[in-house]
C-alpha positions in Angstrom: 0.0 0.1 0.2 2.8 2.4 -0.5 0.4 4.1 -2.7 -1.7 5.0 0.0 -1.6 7.9 2.7 -3.8 10.9 4.2 -2.5 13.9 1.7 -4.8 16.3 3.2 -3.0 15.6 6.9 -0.1 17.2 4.8 -2.0 20.2 2.9 -1.8 18.2 -0.4 -4.3 17.8 -2.8 -5.8 14.5 -3.7 -5.4 15.6 -7.6 -2.0 16.3 -6.4 -1.3 13.1 -4.0 -2.2 11.1 -7.3 1.0 11.9 -9.1 3.9 12.5 -5.5 6.0 9.5 -5.7 5.3 7.2 -3.1 8.8 7.6 -1.6 8.1 11.2 -0.8 4.8 9.8 0.5 6.6 7.8 3.4 9.4 10.2 4.2 6.9 12.4 5.1 5.2 10.0 7.2 8.4 8.9 9.2 9.2 12.4 9.6 6.1 13.5 11.3 6.4 9.9 13.5 10.8 10.4 14.1 9.6 13.9 15.6 6.9 12.7 17.3 9.4 10.1 18.8 11.9 12.5 19.9 8.9 14.4 22.2 9.1 17.6 19.2 5.8 18.8 17.8 6.5 19.2 14.4 4.4 22.4 13.5 6.9 24.0 16.3 9.9 23.5 14.2 8.3 26.0 11.5 11.2 28.8 10.6 14.0 26.9 12.2 17.4 26.0 10.8 16.0 22.0 11.1 17.8 20.3 8.2 16.5 17.1 6.1 18.9 14.9 4.2 17.6 11.7 2.6 19.1 9.4 0.5 17.2 8.3 -2.3 18.8 5.9 -5.3 16.2 4.8 -7.9 13.6 6.2 -9.2 11.5 3.6 -10.2 7.9 5.9 -9.7 10.0 8.2 -12.7 10.5 5.0 -14.7 6.6 3.5 -14.4 5.7 7.2 -15.2 7.5 7.0 -18.2 6.9 4.0 -19.3 3.1 4.8 -19.0 2.9 8.2 -21.2 1.2 8.2 -23.0 -1.6 7.7 -20.9 -0.4 10.0 -18.2 -2.1 13.7 -17.9 0.6 15.8 -17.5 -0.5 18.0 -14.9 1.0 20.6 -13.5 2.1 18.5 -10.1 3.9 16.1 -12.1 7.4 17.7 -12.1 7.7 18.0 -8.7 5.8 14.7 -7.7 8.5 12.8 -9.6 11.8 15.0 -9.0 13.9 12.9 -6.5 15.5 16.2 -4.7 11.4 16.7 -3.6 11.2 13.9 -1.2 13.5 15.8 1.0 11.9 19.1 -0.1 8.5 18.1 0.5 9.6 17.5 4.2 10.9 21.2 4.6 7.7 22.5 2.6 5.2 20.8 4.8 6.8 21.8 8.0 8.2 24.8 7.6 11.7 23.9 7.9 15.0 26.4 6.2 17.7 24.2 6.9 19.4 22.6 4.4 17.5 20.2 2.3 18.6 17.7 0.2 17.8 14.5 -1.6 21.8 12.0 -1.6 22.0 9.2 -4.3 25.4 7.6 -4.0 24.1 4.5 -4.3 23.8 1.6 -1.9 25.9 4.2 0.9 22.9 7.1 0.4 21.5 6.8 3.6 24.8 6.8 5.5 25.6 9.5 3.9 23.1 11.5 4.6 23.2 10.8 8.2 27.6 11.5 7.7 25.9 15.5 5.8 23.4 15.6 8.6 26.3 15.4 11.5 28.3 17.7 9.1 26.0 20.2 9.6 25.0 20.0 13.1 28.6 20.2 13.6 29.4 23.4 12.0 26.5 25.1 13.0 23.9 25.2 9.7 21.2 23.3 11.6 20.5 23.0 15.1 18.5 19.8 14.1 18.1 17.2 11.3 16.6 14.5 9.9 18.3 12.0 8.6 17.6 8.5 6.6 16.8 6.8 3.7 13.6 5.3 1.3 14.0 3.1 -1.7 10.7 1.1 -3.2 11.4 -1.6 -5.6 8.5 -0.6 -8.2 10.1 -0.8 -11.8 11.0 -4.7 -13.0 14.1 -3.8 -15.6 15.5 -2.7 -13.4 16.4 -5.6 -11.6 17.1 -7.1 -15.0 20.1 -4.4 -15.6 20.9 -5.1 -12.1 20.9 -8.9 -13.0 23.3 -7.9 -16.9 26.0 -6.7 -14.7 26.2 -9.5 -12.5 25.4 -8.0 -8.9 22.4 -10.2 -7.9 22.9 -13.0 -5.6 21.7 -15.9 -7.4 19.9 -17.5 -4.7 18.8 -14.4 -3.2 20.6 -13.9 -0.1 23.1 -11.9 0.8 26.1 -13.0 2.1 28.4 -9.7 3.4 32.2 -9.9 4.7 31.1 -13.9 4.2 34.2 -16.4 1.6 30.8 -17.4 -0.5 29.8 -13.7 -1.3 27.9 -13.8 -4.7 26.2 -10.6 -5.1 23.6 -8.7 -3.4 20.1 -8.4 -2.9 18.0 -5.7 -3.7 15.7 -4.5 -0.6 13.3 -1.7 0.0 11.8 0.3 2.6 12.5 3.8 4.5 14.1 4.9 7.8 14.6 8.4 9.6 16.4 9.4 12.6 16.6 12.5 14.3 19.6 13.8 14.8 21.1 17.0 17.2 24.1 17.4 19.6 24.2 15.9 22.4 24.0 19.0 24.6 20.6 20.1 23.0 19.6 17.0 23.4 19.8 16.8 27.2 18.7 20.6 27.4 15.5 19.5 25.9 15.6 16.4 27.9 14.8 14.5 24.4 15.1 10.5 24.3 18.9 9.9 23.2 19.3 6.3 21.7 22.6 6.3 20.4 26.1 9.1 19.9 27.8 9.8 16.6 31.5 10.0 17.6 32.3 10.4 14.0 32.0 10.1 10.6 33.9 9.7 7.1 33.1 9.3 3.2 35.5 8.8 0.7 35.1 6.6 -3.2 37.1 4.1 -4.1 38.5 5.9 -6.8 40.0 3.7 -9.3 39.9 -0.5 -8.8 39.3 -3.4 -10.9 36.0 -2.3 -12.3 33.5 1.0 -11.6 31.3 -1.3 -9.2 34.1 -3.3 -7.6 35.2 -2.0 -3.9 38.5 -1.1 -3.6 40.0 -2.5 -0.1 43.0 0.5 0.5 40.3 2.9 0.1 37.5 1.3 2.4 40.3 1.0 4.9 41.6 4.4 4.4 37.5 5.3 5.2 37.5 3.4 8.0 40.7 4.6 9.7 39.5 8.4 8.9 36.1 7.8 11.1 37.8 6.3 14.0 40.6 9.0 13.9 37.3 11.9 13.8 35.6 9.6 16.3 39.0 9.5 19.0 38.2 6.1 19.2 40.4 2.9 18.8 39.0 0.5 16.6 40.9 -2.7 18.5 39.1 -1.3 21.9 
């Protein structure tokens, strides 16, 4: 039922809702739920420097719409309903948030990079609160075929990460958002604290033995950088 939600709750007309990517709908709902879980009234953030950082990869809904283009009515809401950037911008608009707002696509690492960017925004003082996470929905069959053609999918449909038997990935789907804020702010406001992010880092594999192949030395460098920024020893 990813195509179903209560558009009027978010000030969206039923006509506009019909052409909104379900990923936007899920993120809107999760943003509201995440703030409630944090003990923050969503309506209290209007005009604040709250940031929204959402990892999003694969525009399946847009691909479906293009496939159905001869029968699709092109109206004023189609562009915003299917543009990936609006996945984050829709939340900022609905809640009146004036901090950074962006969708991030770095393939498999999109949601973690979104969390990293949220932390950077908080540490720099650009934001005092942030919503961060990711969303992906598998709605378009040809994308499976494309991944299979490059040998990326596990033939038995099972992930075996960090295992000698690893033979491919399995495409999952879902969505998640968390509220991130400096620990000092959380304690001052009496907000629940589930975990601490001591440090984070982002890099790229650079040149390897294939565009989609990992580079072990680059990934080791990333881990060392993250531990160093967090002032932690990986051997403890």
